[in-house]
C-alpha positions as CSV (number, residue, x, y, z in Angstrom):
1,X,12.3,-4.1,33.6
2,X,15.4,-2.0,33.2
3,X,15.4,-2.9,29.5
4,X,11.7,-3.4,28.9
5,X,10.6,-0.1,30.6
6,X,13.5,2.2,31.0
7,X,13.7,3.9,34.5
8,X,13.4,7.7,34.8
9,X,17.1,8.3,35.2
10,X,17.7,6.7,31.7
11,X,15.0,8.9,30.2
12,X,16.6,12.0,31.6
13,X,19.7,11.3,29.5
14,X,17.7,12.5,26.4
15,X,15.2,14.9,27.9
16,X,13.8,16.1,24.6
17,X,13.1,12.6,23.3
18,X,9.7,11.0,23.4
19,X,9.6,8.1,25.8
20,X,5.9,8.0,26.6
21,X,3.0,9.9,25.3
22,X,0.0,11.3,27.3
23,X,-0.3,9.1,30.4
24,X,-4.0,10.2,30.8
25,X,-5.0,8.9,27.4
26,X,-6.0,5.3,26.8
27,X,-3.8,5.0,23.8
28,X,-0.6,3.3,22.7
29,X,1.9,4.0,19.9
30,X,3.0,0.9,18.0
31,X,6.5,1.0,16.5
32,X,8.7,-1.4,14.5
33,X,12.4,-1.2,14.1
34,X,15.0,-2.5,11.6
35,X,13.0,-3.1,8.5
36,X,11.9,-3.1,5.8
37,X,12.5,-6.7,4.7
38,X,10.4,-8.8,2.3
39,X,10.2,-11.8,4.7
40,X,8.5,-9.9,7.5
41,X,7.4,-6.4,6.7
42,X,4.5,-7.4,4.4
43,X,3.2,-9.8,7.0
44,X,3.2,-7.0,9.6
45,X,1.4,-4.7,7.2
46,X,-1.3,-7.3,6.4
47,X,-1.9,-7.8,10.1
48,X,-2.1,-4.1,10.8
49,X,-4.6,-3.7,7.9
50,X,-6.7,-6.5,9.4
51,X,-7.3,-4.4,12.5
52,X,-7.2,-1.0,10.9
53,X,-4.1,0.1,12.8
54,X,-1.5,2.6,11.8
55,X,2.0,2.3,13.2
56,X,5.5,3.9,12.9
57,X,8.3,2.1,11.2
58,X,11.9,3.1,12.1
59,X,13.7,1.9,9.1
60,X,17.4,1.2,8.3
61,X,18.4,3.1,5.2
62,X,20.3,0.3,3.6
63,X,17.2,-1.9,3.9
64,X,15.2,0.7,2.2
65,X,17.8,0.8,-0.6
66,X,17.7,-3.0,-1.0
67,X,14.0,-3.3,-0.6
68,X,12.2,-0.3,-2.2
69,X,9.1,-2.3,-2.9
70,X,8.5,-3.0,0.8
71,X,9.3,0.5,1.7
72,X,6.7,1.8,-0.7
73,X,4.2,-0.6,0.7
74,X,4.6,0.9,4.2
75,X,4.2,4.4,2.8
76,X,1.2,3.6,0.6
77,X,-0.7,2.0,3.5
78,X,-0.5,5.2,5.5
79,X,2.1,4.4,8.2
80,X,4.6,6.8,9.6
81,X,8.3,6.5,8.7
82,X,11.3,7.1,11.0
83,X,15.0,7.1,10.5
84,X,17.1,4.4,12.2
85,X,20.4,5.3,10.6
86,X,21.7,3.8,7.3
87,X,23.6,0.8,8.7
88,X,22.0,0.3,12.2
89,X,25.1,1.6,13.9
90,X,25.7,2.3,17.6
91,X,26.3,5.9,18.5
92,X,28.9,5.2,21.1
93,X,31.1,3.3,18.7
94,X,31.3,6.1,16.1
95,X,32.7,9.6,15.9
96,X,29.8,12.0,15.9
97,X,30.5,13.3,12.4
98,X,30.4,9.8,11.0
99,X,27.3,8.9,12.9
100,X,25.5,12.0,11.8
101,X,26.6,11.4,8.2
102,X,25.2,7.9,8.4
103,X,21.9,9.3,9.6
104,X,21.8,11.9,6.8
105,X,22.5,9.1,4.3
106,X,19.5,7.2,5.5
107,X,17.3,10.3,5.4
108,X,18.1,10.8,1.7
109,X,15.9,7.7,1.3
110,X,13.4,8.2,4.1
111,X,12.7,12.0,4.2
112,X,11.3,12.0,7.7
113,X,11.4,14.1,10.8
114,X,11.4,11.2,13.2
115,X,14.6,9.5,14.5
116,X,15.3,6.5,16.8
117,X,18.9,5.6,17.6
118,X,19.7,1.9,17.2
119,X,20.1,0.2,20.6
120,X,18.6,3.3,22.2
121,X,21.8,5.3,22.8
122,X,24.0,8.0,21.2
123,X,26.7,10.4,22.3
124,X,25.6,13.7,23.7
125,X,26.9,15.6,20.7
126,X,25.0,13.3,18.4
127,X,21.9,13.9,20.4
128,X,22.4,17.6,20.5
129,X,22.6,17.9,16.7
130,X,19.9,15.4,15.9
131,X,17.3,16.9,18.3
132,X,17.4,20.1,16.2
133,X,16.6,18.2,13.0
134,X,14.3,15.4,14.3
135,X,11.8,14.5,16.9
136,X,13.7,11.7,18.6
137,X,11.5,8.8,19.6
138,X,12.6,6.2,22.2
139,X,10.2,3.8,23.9
140,X,8.2,3.1,27.0
141,X,8.1,-0.6,26.3
142,X,10.5,-2.7,24.2
143,X,9.1,-6.2,23.8
144,X,12.5,-7.8,23.3
145,X,11.1,-9.9,20.5
146,X,14.6,-10.1,19.1
147,X,15.9,-12.0,22.1
148,X,16.9,-15.7,21.7
149,X,16.4,-16.1,25.4
150,X,12.7,-15.4,25.1
151,X,9.9,-17.3,23.4
152,X,6.7,-15.9,21.9
153,X,4.5,-16.3,25.0
154,X,7.2,-14.6,27.1
155,X,7.3,-11.6,24.7
156,X,3.5,-11.4,24.8
157,X,3.6,-11.4,28.6
158,X,6.0,-8.4,28.5
159,X,3.3,-6.5,26.6
160,X,0.6,-7.4,29.1
161,X,2.9,-6.5,32.1
162,X,4.3,-3.2,30.9
163,X,1.8,-1.6,28.5
164,X,0.1,1.4,30.0
165,X,-1.5,4.7,28.9
166,X,0.7,6.5,26.4
167,X,3.1,3.6,25.9
168,X,5.4,3.7,22.9
169,X,5.7,0.0,22.2
170,X,8.6,-1.4,20.1
171,X,8.6,-4.6,18.0
172,X,11.0,-5.5,15.2
173,X,10.2,-6.4,11.7
174,X,13.5,-8.4,11.4
175,X,14.5,-12.0,10.7
176,X,15.8,-12.6,14.2
177,X,12.4,-11.5,15.6
178,X,10.3,-13.5,13.2
179,X,9.2,-16.4,15.4
180,X,8.5,-14.3,18.5
181,X,6.9,-11.5,16.5
182,X,4.5,-13.8,14.7
183,X,3.3,-15.2,18.0
184,X,3.2,-12.1,20.1
185,X,2.1,-9.3,17.8
186,X,-1.4,-10.6,16.9
187,X,-2.1,-11.6,20.5
188,X,-0.8,-8.2,21.8
189,X,-3.0,-6.3,19.4
190,X,-6.0,-8.4,20.5
191,X,-5.2,-7.9,24.1
192,X,-4.6,-4.2,23.8
193,X,-7.9,-3.7,22.0
194,X,-9.7,-5.8,24.7
195,X,-8.2,-3.6,27.3
196,X,-9.6,-0.5,25.6
197,X,-6.5,1.0,24.1
198,X,-6.6,3.1,20.9
199,X,-3.6,2.8,18.5
200,X,-2.1,6.1,17.4
201,X,0.8,7.5,15.4
202,X,3.0,10.5,16.2
203,X,1.8,13.9,15.1
């Protein structure tokens, strides 16, 4: 649970970030990290179209550079775009000026006001600067679809166990998530709809 649904003391590290939306509203916010890539992103888009769902894609700038067609597909289908740095770098491993420059490089392609730090962490100085330029979006539930220790049914169970009103739910449109994602995402959508959840994007 420490990873899947971060405890309050972790959320307080970045108090201006969005971790969970309105807990009184029967709605969830579906997000995808690490794309776009041609092997997975179009499949995700087709599935979302099937259910009439809009989501938010936190994209790696270098993937946008390499795969502009897939990036344009996400935009043209009406989804929200977020910055996930240019090289998917960890904030703690980089000087703040280099981390911020990497984020700016990504935003030259993305042109968005949303940011999610890769791996969910950044230095205080990085956070202090970025929160002035972006709405920082974390998560209330990360499915861990990327984990080789989990299979598709286990990822789906995480959604059923931890999803709640206002949850920001994170999947990954990446190669390492492919098998788990293709099992768990359609089942999660069906289950969330059956449970009466509406799917929303950030204002």
